[in-house]
N, C-alpha and C positions, 0 to 999 in steps of 0.2 A: 256092889251098892246101885241097883240099877233104878232109877227114880221113874222114868218115862219122860216123853217130850212135854207132857203137861206141866211138869214142873221146872221146866229150863226157864230160866227168865221169868219166874213168877214168884211174886212176893209171898204166897202162901206156904208157910213153915221154913221159909227163907231164913237162914241167919247169920249171913253177910251180904252186904251189897257193895260192889264195884262202882266207882264214879269214873267214868270215862268221858272226855269229851262233852260234860256236862249232862249226860245220860247216866242213867242207873241200870247195872245188870245184877239181877239177885241171883243168889247161889248158895249152896249147901257145903257148909266145911268139911263134912265127912266125906263127901265124895270128892271132894279136892285135896284132903288129905291122903286119902287112898289111891290117889290116882297120879301124884305128882311129888317128886322130892321138892321143887321148890314151895310148893304150898304148903307141904308138911313142915319145912323149915320156917316158913312164914308164920303158921299157925300154932307150932308145937316148940317152936325157938323164942330165942331172946327178943324176937323183931316187936317194935311198938304196934304192929298190927294183930298181934297175938289175940287180944281181947277187945278189938275195935269192931264195931258194927258196920261203919261206912269206911272203906278203904279206897282213896285216890290213886288211880293209875296213869300216870303221866306219860308222854312220850310215846304214845300208841294211838292208832286212827280206832274208832269205834268199830268200823268194820272187821279189822283184823281182830281186836279183841274179842267180838262177838263170835267170829269163826272159831277162834282158840277155844273158848269155853262150850261151844256147841260141838266141838270135835272130841270133847271128853267123854268116852265110850261108857264110863262108869255112871254119868249122870243122864245122858240124853241118847237119843238114837237120831244118826245123821241120814 
């Protein structure tokens, strides 16, 4: 599921928002589910984030989180 750079961290059609250091990162669950066992467990398992629209991610710098999300080959092009 390649969406293209125009949809990376873009609220258009986004169905989940990560809150990191007071900033928002807009994402798409389908890309995250398809690309990561950790995200698959978060959204498809019994975790509280399963149905959450906004998910706070503590203990990570914004720059690191953004780089991690942008390096997701299924949802963006680096």
